[in-house]
Backbone bond lengths (Angstrom), bond angles and torsions (degrees), N, CA, C in turn:
res aa  C-N    CA-C-N  psi(-1)  N-CA   C-N-CA  omega(-1)  CA-C   N-CA-C  phi
1 M - - - 1.468 - - 1.523 110.35 -
2 N 1.315 117.35 137.40 1.472 122.77 176.58 1.527 109.97 -53.98
3 K 1.355 117.13 133.65 1.442 121.45 -176.60 1.514 112.89 -60.74
4 L 1.388 117.03 -37.47 1.439 120.13 179.29 1.497 111.45 -66.59
5 V 1.355 117.35 -40.22 1.447 121.25 177.51 1.540 111.22 -62.84
6 L 1.349 115.77 -41.01 1.463 120.32 -179.85 1.523 111.00 -62.08
7 I 1.352 116.55 -45.91 1.447 121.01 178.10 1.516 111.28 -58.19
8 S 1.345 116.63 -44.88 1.470 121.45 -179.86 1.517 110.70 -60.90
9 L 1.323 117.35 -42.42 1.481 122.11 -180.00 1.514 111.30 -64.31
10 L 1.344 116.23 -40.02 1.466 119.48 178.75 1.511 111.71 -65.31
11 I 1.337 117.89 -39.45 1.438 120.74 177.29 1.518 112.87 -64.57
12 V 1.333 115.72 -42.87 1.446 120.55 178.71 1.511 110.14 -63.81
13 A 1.337 116.91 -40.64 1.466 120.16 178.37 1.520 112.86 -61.29
14 Q 1.347 115.04 -40.44 1.459 119.36 177.51 1.506 110.73 -64.00
15 A 1.340 115.42 -42.95 1.498 119.36 -177.27 1.512 109.41 -64.51
16 C 1.326 118.88 -39.52 1.450 121.42 -177.37 1.542 111.18 -65.55
17 A 1.339 116.19 -27.83 1.441 120.45 -178.72 1.524 113.08 -77.27
18 Q 1.341 117.10 -11.95 1.464 120.77 -177.14 1.525 109.45 -91.48
19 K 1.320 116.72 128.37 1.437 122.43 177.87 1.539 109.58 -83.36
20 T 1.300 117.45 136.21 1.453 123.43 178.02 1.503 110.87 -112.21
21 Y 1.334 116.86 131.45 1.470 122.32 -179.61 1.522 107.55 -103.49
22 L 1.328 115.21 151.00 1.449 120.77 179.06 1.533 110.53 -93.35
23 G 1.318 116.75 138.31 1.456 122.95 179.45 1.529 110.58 -130.82
24 K 1.313 115.98 167.71 1.462 120.58 -179.90 1.530 108.37 -136.47
25 L 1.326 113.88 129.16 1.455 120.75 176.24 1.527 109.51 -85.15
26 D 1.344 115.97 134.28 1.451 121.57 175.03 1.544 108.23 -103.03
27 Q 1.346 115.43 119.97 1.472 118.05 -177.81 1.501 111.22 -72.34
28 L 1.338 117.04 131.52 1.450 122.82 173.61 1.508 111.66 -96.29
29 G 1.330 116.83 -43.02 1.469 119.17 -175.49 1.501 110.86 -167.79
30 K 1.305 116.60 -174.49 1.469 121.68 -178.85 1.534 107.41 -133.24
31 F 1.321 116.12 136.61 1.442 121.70 179.43 1.543 110.39 -74.79
32 P 1.317 117.90 152.79 1.454 119.91 176.23 1.524 109.83 -68.33
33 S 1.327 116.14 166.90 1.455 121.00 -173.85 1.545 111.43 -63.63
34 K 1.330 119.25 -22.17 1.451 120.72 179.47 1.539 111.13 -76.96
35 L 1.335 118.04 -7.20 1.478 120.65 176.04 1.557 107.97 -117.69
36 K 1.320 114.67 66.69 1.464 119.53 -178.27 1.522 112.87 -83.23
37 E 1.356 116.73 -18.19 1.437 120.57 -170.93 1.533 112.44 -131.73
38 V 1.317 115.54 56.04 1.464 119.79 178.64 1.544 108.18 -67.30
39 S 1.309 115.20 120.80 1.482 119.78 -173.58 1.534 113.02 -114.46
40 G 1.338 117.39 -12.83 1.457 121.30 -178.93 1.515 111.16 -154.08
41 M 1.331 116.48 150.00 1.466 120.16 -173.87 1.521 109.31 -157.60
42 D 1.314 117.05 146.03 1.471 121.06 169.07 1.521 108.65 -156.37
43 V 1.329 114.54 165.56 1.452 122.64 -174.02 1.543 109.21 -121.43
44 T 1.340 116.60 132.28 1.451 120.95 176.66 1.520 111.01 -75.97
45 K 1.318 116.97 168.68 1.475 122.28 178.38 1.535 110.69 -59.39
46 D 1.352 115.62 -28.13 1.454 119.95 179.31 1.515 114.38 -87.34
47 G 1.368 115.51 4.28 1.446 119.93 176.59 1.524 115.05 87.44
48 E 1.334 117.60 9.93 1.465 119.73 175.67 1.517 110.49 -77.11
49 I 1.310 116.95 135.47 1.463 122.20 -179.13 1.495 108.82 -103.24
50 W 1.364 116.35 123.90 1.448 122.30 176.78 1.538 110.09 -113.41
51 V 1.323 117.83 137.53 1.451 121.11 -179.72 1.543 109.84 -133.06
52 I 1.321 114.64 159.31 1.465 121.71 173.53 1.526 108.72 -130.84
53 E 1.359 115.21 166.80 1.460 120.38 170.52 1.532 109.14 -116.32
54 D 1.335 115.68 166.01 1.467 118.62 -174.92 1.529 111.42 -96.80
55 S 1.325 118.51 -158.06 1.453 125.07 -168.25 1.520 112.12 -54.10
56 G 1.341 115.07 143.79 1.473 120.23 -179.93 1.496 112.61 88.51
57 N 1.318 119.51 -3.68 1.434 122.50 -179.92 1.534 111.46 -110.74
58 K 1.353 115.41 178.90 1.443 119.53 -171.55 1.526 112.28 -74.73
59 D 1.326 114.97 160.99 1.494 122.05 178.75 1.509 109.78 -83.65
60 K 1.343 114.64 57.26 1.456 120.47 -173.60 1.524 111.87 -130.44
61 I 1.347 114.59 152.56 1.432 120.58 167.45 1.543 107.27 -111.14
62 Y 1.329 116.60 152.34 1.448 120.84 -174.72 1.527 110.21 -129.05
63 R 1.320 116.04 132.02 1.463 121.41 170.74 1.511 109.01 -93.44
64 V 1.329 116.46 124.63 1.445 120.96 -177.65 1.533 109.06 -124.76
65 D 1.331 114.75 163.26 1.461 118.03 173.87 1.537 108.40 -100.83
66 K 1.331 116.72 -176.61 1.476 120.25 -175.16 1.541 111.66 -72.04
67 D 1.316 116.76 -10.50 1.486 119.66 173.19 1.520 110.82 -84.15
68 G 1.341 116.91 -7.71 1.451 120.52 -176.97 1.529 114.12 90.56
69 D 1.325 117.75 -1.71 1.458 122.15 -177.99 1.501 111.30 -75.48
70 I 1.318 116.94 139.45 1.465 122.06 178.35 1.523 109.73 -76.67
71 K 1.358 115.11 128.97 1.451 122.10 178.28 1.513 110.92 -107.33
72 E 1.304 118.21 -22.99 1.466 121.89 -176.89 1.540 107.54 -164.60
73 S 1.330 115.30 148.63 1.457 120.90 172.30 1.522 108.58 -136.46
74 L 1.340 115.17 141.09 1.445 121.05 -179.32 1.508 109.68 -129.30
75 K 1.319 116.69 126.97 1.477 120.76 173.52 1.494 108.62 -82.07
76 I 1.322 116.28 129.66 1.452 121.03 -177.39 1.525 110.05 -89.61
77 D 1.326 115.98 120.78 1.445 121.99 -178.92 1.532 109.04 -78.26
78 H 1.344 116.80 145.51 1.476 124.22 -179.70 1.539 111.09 60.56
79 A 1.333 117.26 33.76 1.461 121.37 178.24 1.499 109.60 -143.75
80 K 1.296 117.66 125.87 1.464 124.32 -179.25 1.505 109.40 -111.96
81 N 1.350 116.42 128.10 1.459 120.75 179.68 1.537 109.58 -79.41
82 K 1.319 116.05 83.32 1.455 118.25 173.03 1.518 110.41 -77.31
83 D 1.334 117.22 -46.50 1.457 121.45 170.51 1.529 109.01 -163.19
84 W 1.319 116.95 78.91 1.475 122.60 179.12 1.525 108.52 -73.28
85 E 1.344 116.93 122.03 1.431 119.74 -172.69 1.514 115.39 -121.55
86 D 1.308 119.48 -16.94 1.463 119.11 175.02 1.504 109.38 -157.39
87 L 1.328 115.02 163.08 1.455 121.18 -176.51 1.527 107.73 -140.44
88 T 1.333 116.94 141.17 1.459 119.10 179.15 1.537 108.82 -147.41
89 L 1.309 115.91 159.96 1.465 122.81 178.14 1.531 109.52 -121.64
90 D 1.328 117.43 154.77 1.451 120.10 172.13 1.529 109.15 -105.20
91 N 1.326 117.14 178.18 1.451 120.35 -175.57 1.527 113.13 -69.17
92 D 1.327 117.96 -14.48 1.471 121.04 179.03 1.539 112.03 -94.67
93 G 1.329 116.78 2.58 1.471 119.41 179.44 1.501 116.36 89.10
94 N 1.334 116.89 2.96 1.463 119.57 174.64 1.508 109.81 -73.31
95 L 1.325 116.03 138.91 1.460 121.96 -175.45 1.552 109.05 -109.62
96 Y 1.327 115.49 139.61 1.472 121.47 -177.57 1.532 109.55 -125.12
97 I 1.316 115.87 133.18 1.465 122.33 178.49 1.533 108.49 -114.01
98 G 1.292 117.13 123.53 1.463 121.21 178.94 1.498 112.05 -88.49
99 D 1.341 116.47 102.34 1.463 120.76 175.12 1.537 107.29 -96.25
100 F 1.331 113.83 70.38 1.464 120.86 -174.75 1.523 113.40 -131.80
101 G 1.358 116.09 14.73 1.458 118.36 172.62 1.511 109.66 -60.23
102 N 1.324 117.31 134.15 1.479 120.56 -168.73 1.518 109.06 -155.91
103 N 1.357 115.16 60.44 1.466 120.52 -171.62 1.518 112.49 -52.54
104 D 1.337 116.90 -39.20 1.467 120.10 -175.12 1.523 112.97 -96.37
105 N 1.357 115.83 4.45 1.476 121.02 177.94 1.529 111.85 59.08
106 E 1.333 117.50 34.03 1.461 119.68 -176.56 1.502 115.14 -118.99
107 R 1.366 117.26 0.16 1.465 120.85 -177.97 1.514 110.42 -75.38
108 E 1.333 113.55 142.04 1.480 120.76 172.90 1.531 110.26 -122.42
109 D 1.322 116.36 17.46 1.477 122.06 -177.22 1.512 110.77 -126.50
110 L 1.316 118.62 43.75 1.459 122.91 179.98 1.531 110.42 -68.28
111 V 1.317 115.84 137.13 1.468 119.21 -176.87 1.525 110.83 -151.31
112 I 1.322 116.02 145.69 1.463 122.60 168.56 1.512 106.44 -114.03
113 Y 1.310 115.25 125.69 1.465 120.99 177.05 1.530 110.78 -89.80
114 K 1.313 115.66 129.22 1.468 120.38 178.04 1.539 108.85 -109.82
115 I 1.352 114.74 120.64 1.456 120.01 176.97 1.533 108.17 -105.23
116 P 1.319 118.31 105.80 1.461 121.14 -178.24 1.534 111.80 -57.11
117 E 1.325 116.68 148.29 1.428 121.95 -177.66 1.524 112.66 -55.62
118 D 1.363 116.39 -37.10 1.458 117.83 -177.89 1.513 113.70 -75.95
119 E 1.347 117.72 -2.41 1.447 121.41 174.49 1.524 112.32 -93.10
120 M 1.341 116.79 -13.48 1.424 121.47 -168.91 1.560 113.59 -71.68
121 D 1.326 116.89 -11.08 1.469 119.68 178.70 1.534 110.75 -96.24
122 K 1.349 117.64 9.04 1.426 122.27 179.26 1.540 110.31 -97.94
123 K 1.315 117.40 156.66 1.466 120.42 177.57 1.516 112.09 -70.22
124 E 1.310 115.78 -34.02 1.483 120.51 177.20 1.536 108.37 -130.06
125 P 1.322 117.51 81.58 1.473 121.04 -179.29 1.522 111.89 -59.55
126 N 1.304 116.28 142.57 1.436 121.07 176.59 1.534 110.71 -85.33
127 A 1.344 115.59 143.32 1.454 119.93 -178.62 1.514 110.82 -115.95
128 D 1.358 115.83 139.05 1.450 122.19 168.49 1.511 108.93 -88.08
129 K 1.336 116.18 156.04 1.467 121.11 -178.62 1.524 111.78 -108.72
130 I 1.337 114.22 126.39 1.452 121.39 169.62 1.534 107.48 -108.62
131 E 1.302 117.31 96.24 1.469 121.69 -175.33 1.508 107.55 -92.50
132 F 1.350 115.62 147.41 1.476 118.39 -178.13 1.521 111.22 -156.60
133 K 1.305 113.81 167.54 1.488 121.88 173.10 1.502 109.13 -140.84
134 Y 1.319 116.72 159.72 1.464 121.97 177.64 1.528 108.96 -92.03
135 P 1.316 118.24 124.72 1.479 119.28 -176.74 1.534 113.82 -65.64
136 Q 1.349 117.68 -24.42 1.449 121.08 -179.43 1.534 113.80 -79.45
137 Q 1.331 116.12 -13.86 1.448 118.84 -177.74 1.531 111.32 -94.49
138 N 1.331 115.15 117.57 1.448 120.85 179.83 1.537 112.18 -113.25
139 D 1.331 117.12 -20.43 1.450 122.24 -179.79 1.516 110.26 -118.62
140 F 1.340 115.02 146.56 1.490 120.71 -174.11 1.533 109.66 -131.78
141 P 1.349 118.59 87.60 1.434 126.77 8.15 1.540 112.17 -90.87
142 P 1.333 116.38 165.00 1.443 120.24 173.03 1.517 113.08 -80.36
143 Q 1.315 117.79 -177.43 1.481 121.28 177.03 1.527 109.21 -66.98
144 K 1.334 114.48 160.16 1.483 119.56 -173.36 1.537 112.93 -60.25
145 D 1.335 117.82 -27.86 1.457 118.79 179.41 1.526 112.06 -83.24
146 S 1.328 116.96 4.67 1.480 121.09 -179.71 1.517 112.03 -127.07
147 L 1.325 117.43 25.50 1.473 121.96 -178.11 1.527 109.72 -82.57
148 Y 1.313 117.88 69.54 1.452 123.57 -177.10 1.503 112.87 -105.37
149 F 1.331 121.54 0.78 1.452 121.19 -161.35 1.538 114.66 -109.49
150 D 1.324 116.45 16.14 1.467 119.73 162.15 1.530 106.62 -78.57
151 T 1.320 118.45 148.92 1.443 120.48 -178.63 1.529 109.93 -142.17
152 E 1.360 115.42 137.76 1.450 120.52 176.77 1.515 113.58 -138.46
153 G 1.372 117.11 5.52 1.439 118.80 -177.21 1.528 113.80 -141.11
154 F 1.326 117.50 135.22 1.462 121.98 172.17 1.528 110.45 -159.17
155 F 1.339 115.38 167.44 1.457 120.31 173.64 1.516 108.47 -152.37
156 H 1.332 115.49 166.68 1.488 122.37 179.46 1.506 110.08 -101.15
157 L 1.363 116.00 138.56 1.463 121.17 174.41 1.514 108.17 -159.25
158 N 1.318 115.80 125.20 1.482 122.17 170.14 1.549 110.86 53.14
159 D 1.317 116.64 57.76 1.481 122.40 173.65 1.536 113.71 67.14
160 H 1.302 118.29 14.84 1.451 121.92 176.77 1.499 111.82 -134.46
161 L 1.318 115.96 157.64 1.464 124.23 172.15 1.499 108.35 -108.21
162 Y 1.331 116.93 120.14 1.452 123.44 -176.84 1.532 109.50 -97.49
163 I 1.291 117.08 126.73 1.479 124.77 -170.21 1.529 109.64 -115.15
164 F 1.331 116.09 130.89 1.454 122.60 177.85 1.528 108.14 -119.15
165 T 1.322 116.76 116.89 1.471 119.35 -173.16 1.520 113.08 -79.42
166 K 1.336 114.65 158.56 1.454 121.79 -179.24 1.550 107.23 -99.25
167 N 1.291 115.95 120.82 1.464 122.84 -174.83 1.523 112.14 -76.53
168 R 1.345 116.70 124.72 1.459 121.59 174.57 1.537 111.03 -126.24
169 T 1.290 117.43 23.89 1.451 122.01 -174.48 1.542 111.82 -67.69
170 R 1.334 114.80 151.48 1.485 122.89 172.94 1.519 107.42 -132.79
171 P 1.354 119.33 114.79 1.440 127.18 -3.50 1.524 112.59 -67.59
172 Y 1.313 114.60 157.61 1.466 120.36 -172.49 1.531 111.02 -74.30
173 S 1.330 116.28 126.74 1.462 119.08 -175.49 1.522 113.73 -95.91
174 G 1.361 117.14 -17.81 1.472 119.87 178.48 1.502 114.29 81.17
175 K 1.344 119.05 6.73 1.468 120.56 -176.72 1.531 112.58 -102.62
176 T 1.305 114.60 150.71 1.477 122.18 165.86 1.527 107.48 -114.16
177 L 1.310 116.87 135.62 1.456 121.70 175.98 1.538 108.71 -89.52
178 I 1.328 114.77 144.39 1.462 119.90 -176.13 1.512 110.05 -116.68
179 Y 1.303 116.77 129.35 1.479 123.18 178.69 1.541 109.28 -132.67
180 R 1.313 115.22 168.52 1.458 119.71 168.15 1.517 110.02 -146.04
181 V 1.350 113.02 152.73 1.454 122.01 173.82 1.508 108.96 -133.96
182 P 1.362 118.01 153.74 1.479 119.03 176.84 1.527 110.14 -63.57
183 D 1.360 115.17 158.67 1.448 119.73 -176.76 1.525 112.15 -90.94
184 Q 1.317 117.88 17.33 1.457 122.19 -179.19 1.521 111.47 -110.55
185 E 1.315 115.19 151.46 1.479 121.48 179.30 1.519 110.22 -52.93
186 G 1.348 116.25 137.00 1.464 119.13 179.29 1.512 109.31 162.76
187 D 1.326 115.19 -176.47 1.460 123.13 178.98 1.501 107.38 -123.86
188 Y 1.358 118.05 117.35 1.450 121.59 -168.02 1.513 113.20 -128.69
189 E 1.306 114.72 154.13 1.475 122.41 161.70 1.513 105.21 -92.05
190 A 1.318 116.14 118.31 1.470 118.54 -176.84 1.516 110.89 -63.23
191 E 1.298 115.62 142.75 1.467 122.89 179.24 1.537 108.49 -82.55
192 F 1.333 115.86 120.89 1.482 120.45 -179.53 1.531 107.82 -80.96
193 L 1.343 116.85 127.45 1.464 122.24 -177.52 1.500 113.48 -108.78
194 G 1.331 119.32 -7.67 1.462 122.18 -178.49 1.509 111.17 127.43
195 S 1.333 115.17 -164.22 1.449 121.77 -178.51 1.529 110.66 -141.16
196 L 1.326 114.82 159.32 1.447 122.66 175.62 1.525 109.98 -125.75
197 F 1.303 117.45 133.02 1.449 121.13 169.15 1.501 108.26 -86.05
198 L 1.325 118.36 121.12 1.449 122.48 -178.26 1.549 111.00 -96.47
199 C 1.316 117.02 -61.26 1.450 120.75 173.12 1.526 107.14 -170.80
200 A 1.333 116.80 172.31 1.464 121.23 -169.83 1.527 114.07 -95.78
201 D 1.334 117.53 -0.37 1.460 120.82 -176.18 1.549 107.97 -90.54
202 Q 1.293 115.88 110.49 1.465 121.20 -176.64 1.545 111.86 -59.74
203 D 1.324 116.68 -30.96 1.477 119.78 -177.25 1.507 113.96 -77.43
204 H 1.385 116.87 -11.12 1.450 118.19 -173.77 1.567 113.19 -132.37
205 C 1.332 118.47 0.03 1.472 117.88 -167.67 1.528 113.88 -122.11
206 S 1.307 118.22 14.52 1.469 120.26 178.88 1.513 109.59 -104.18
207 V 1.331 116.22 130.38 1.480 121.85 -169.39 1.515 111.48 -69.53
208 T 1.347 115.75 126.84 1.477 120.68 178.98 1.544 111.70 -112.55
209 S 1.330 118.98 -8.26 1.447 123.25 176.98 1.528 108.48 -173.45
210 A 1.349 115.72 161.70 1.457 119.95 -178.64 1.516 109.86 -150.21
211 D 1.341 115.30 154.31 1.472 119.65 171.35 1.516 108.26 -162.00
212 I 1.318 116.21 164.16 1.455 123.26 177.20 1.515 109.04 -123.41
213 A 1.322 117.36 143.18 1.447 122.63 -178.08 1.523 110.79 -65.73
214 P 1.340 118.63 153.76 1.450 120.61 -179.98 1.527 113.98 -56.43
215 D 1.339 118.32 -30.87 1.464 120.83 178.40 1.494 113.08 -82.73
216 G 1.365 118.63 -2.12 1.435 123.76 177.59 1.512 115.09 71.93
217 K 1.328 118.65 14.85 1.457 120.92 -174.55 1.520 114.69 -101.37
218 T 1.313 117.90 -14.55 1.448 122.68 -176.54 1.516 109.70 -135.95
219 I 1.353 115.26 134.08 1.485 121.03 172.97 1.505 106.72 -112.29
220 A 1.318 116.81 137.84 1.481 123.99 173.80 1.544 108.49 -109.66
221 L 1.327 115.19 120.22 1.447 121.24 171.96 1.523 106.69 -109.90
222 L 1.320 115.84 119.00 1.461 120.05 -179.37 1.511 109.99 -92.70
223 S 1.342 115.80 148.15 1.459 121.49 173.02 1.542 105.85 -141.10
224 Y 1.334 115.17 -175.07 1.453 117.70 179.64 1.525 111.04 -71.98
225 G 1.327 117.04 99.76 1.442 121.98 177.78 1.495 115.28 93.89
226 F 1.327 118.40 -19.02 1.465 122.18 -178.33 1.529 111.12 -118.49
227 V 1.321 115.76 155.27 1.453 120.79 163.62 1.510 108.17 -128.56
228 F 1.348 116.06 133.85 1.459 123.30 179.93 1.522 107.64 -105.80
229 L 1.343 115.57 121.75 1.466 121.25 -179.08 1.544 108.79 -103.13
230 L 1.338 115.84 118.09 1.437 121.71 -177.89 1.527 109.33 -100.20
231 T 1.332 117.30 130.63 1.461 121.82 175.73 1.524 108.31 -137.39
232 D 1.349 116.59 179.64 1.479 124.03 175.33 1.521 110.86 57.30
233 F 1.305 116.68 48.56 1.470 121.73 178.17 1.515 108.53 -123.31
234 E 1.316 114.94 163.38 1.463 122.75 172.37 1.510 107.77 -128.16
235 A 1.322 116.33 107.54 1.462 120.49 -177.74 1.536 109.51 -59.74
236 P 1.332 116.72 141.51 1.467 127.97 11.62 1.542 115.04 -93.37
237 D 1.342 118.00 9.26 1.452 119.77 -177.31 1.517 109.74 -94.37
238 F 1.352 115.64 106.02 1.466 120.42 176.79 1.528 112.46 -102.65
239 T 1.304 117.02 3.67 1.483 121.14 -172.03 1.527 112.75 -70.15
240 K 1.337 117.21 -21.33 1.469 119.41 -178.53 1.530 111.40 -106.69
241 S 1.290 116.26 21.14 1.465 121.67 -178.04 1.517 110.99 -63.07
242 S 1.339 115.47 149.83 1.478 120.24 164.14 1.524 107.21 -78.02
243 I 1.316 117.09 137.22 1.469 120.35 -176.67 1.535 111.07 -122.73
244 K 1.297 115.10 125.17 1.460 122.12 174.69 1.510 108.49 -108.59
245 I 1.331 116.42 124.26 1.462 121.76 -177.12 1.515 109.41 -100.55
246 I 1.323 117.52 126.26 1.467 122.92 178.13 1.493 110.31 -118.39
247 D 1.320 116.94 122.55 1.474 123.23 174.23 1.532 107.03 -83.95
248 L 1.334 116.49 116.64 1.437 120.73 -176.87 1.538 112.93 -85.64
249 N 1.326 115.95 -0.39 1.460 121.38 171.44 1.556 111.36 57.92
250 T 1.321 114.66 50.66 1.462 119.44 177.85 1.510 110.21 -141.18
251 D 1.336 116.42 146.48 1.455 122.99 177.11 1.537 111.60 -104.49
252 T 1.326 116.41 1.52 1.463 117.84 178.74 1.526 109.74 -77.97
253 Q 1.297 117.21 167.93 1.481 122.82 -175.41 1.515 109.61 -89.14
254 I 1.345 116.71 82.51 1.460 119.17 -178.76 1.529 108.97 -76.78
255 E 1.336 114.43 125.97 1.465 119.90 -169.73 1.528 113.80 -125.93
256 S 1.335 118.33 -9.02 1.481 120.30 -173.26 1.487 112.16 -138.73
257 V 1.325 117.22 135.49 1.452 122.46 176.98 1.526 109.49 -139.46
258 C 1.314 118.53 144.25 1.446 122.58 171.59 1.516 108.35 -155.96
259 F 1.346 115.78 156.96 1.448 122.09 176.76 1.510 109.54 -86.09
260 A 1.355 115.65 133.87 1.453 121.87 171.18 1.539 105.26 -116.67
261 G 1.299 116.40 68.45 1.463 123.51 -170.85 1.538 107.47 101.98
262 N 1.342 114.98 167.22 1.446 119.49 -175.04 1.512 114.08 -67.99
263 G 1.322 118.00 -23.71 1.457 119.63 -175.48 1.499 116.85 -112.62
264 T 1.349 116.08 10.95 1.457 120.93 -174.60 1.514 111.22 -134.15
265 L 1.317 116.28 134.14 1.465 121.04 172.84 1.525 109.61 -109.98
266 L 1.346 116.42 144.34 1.437 122.99 163.02 1.502 108.05 -104.00
267 I 1.333 116.87 136.82 1.478 121.74 -177.30 1.509 107.47 -134.64
268 A 1.321 116.58 139.31 1.450 122.62 178.31 1.507 110.66 -125.91
269 D 1.300 117.11 149.13 1.484 120.76 176.27 1.512 110.77 -124.80
270 E 1.345 113.47 155.22 1.435 119.50 172.85 1.516 110.30 -86.16
271 Q 1.317 116.58 162.21 1.468 120.22 179.59 1.495 110.83 -79.63
272 N 1.341 117.15 127.75 1.470 122.39 171.76 1.513 109.11 -139.82
273 R 1.322 116.02 -168.00 1.465 118.50 -172.42 1.553 113.12 -69.46
274 Y 1.347 115.18 -12.82 1.469 118.67 176.94 1.527 112.47 -93.39
275 G 1.328 117.20 -2.29 1.464 120.69 -178.35 1.534 109.71 120.83
276 G 1.326 115.57 -140.68 1.456 119.35 178.60 1.503 113.63 104.53
277 R 1.386 114.67 -158.84 1.459 123.09 -175.51 1.509 110.78 65.41
278 K 1.341 116.56 33.27 1.450 122.02 -173.19 1.538 111.34 -123.68
279 L 1.310 113.09 159.03 1.472 122.25 176.51 1.537 107.47 -112.41
280 Y 1.324 116.73 129.60 1.436 121.86 -175.65 1.550 110.99 -124.03
281 E 1.301 113.51 161.60 1.480 120.36 171.05 1.525 107.40 -120.65
282 F 1.326 115.03 142.40 1.457 120.77 175.97 1.510 108.73 -134.60
283 I 1.336 116.55 120.12 1.458 123.28 -178.33 1.520 109.54 -90.08
284 L 1.334 117.60 125.36 1.441 122.71 179.28 1.520 110.43 -79.89
285 N 1.318 117.19 138.06 1.451 121.02 178.25 1.532 110.91 -91.08
């Protein structure tokens, strides 16, 4: 049997063995027209929601309410929005912006901007740079079967930023690669932690955002239409996690997820031909 065919059959077999649950998004609000491409979101301990937009948009973060209305915007100093794809906060209130969007897998200037908590009350907060590279990537871009180095999801845990890559391989392998870097300014080779097989459907199984619950017991990996809930892990090894797949029953381009408490997700989508530009709530069972 052809090796490529065998690999494809194994992936399909794995996908068929995974049970998918149905879920329903409850709309909270709609973003204004100036926030058409919300790509990252997180919630502070005080319940403030911060969002960013991706490439082609301003070097700003926005504080919004649950109706999606903008309450505040801050221009980030020393930070350029080349392709901002996710946003996360740590327990001390420091905010991190992942400028690691890499659709063609050809970037060599990946960076996470760290905005210290004591800068957040300024009109133009200053950002520190956490620069990094993937040790497995030697070619820019690599061959089509190695297009693992686009990224749209990360979160903070225990002094590190955990990165989940967006799979663009041909043929599609269904895997996300997991890395971590320290949460301090510097230039790093990311530490490779392993990979996770999510599912074999290219349209639904590539990570677009990530977050971890406040109690550290559940990880949410968002994709187009699905959310994957990871449990039963011991950080930093997430490769043996139990995975629950939830079909959110939407055709919009959902790009952002964060926990608003241990049992609640906030999810945002970008505007496309099916609608979007909305903020949703999803209650975990």
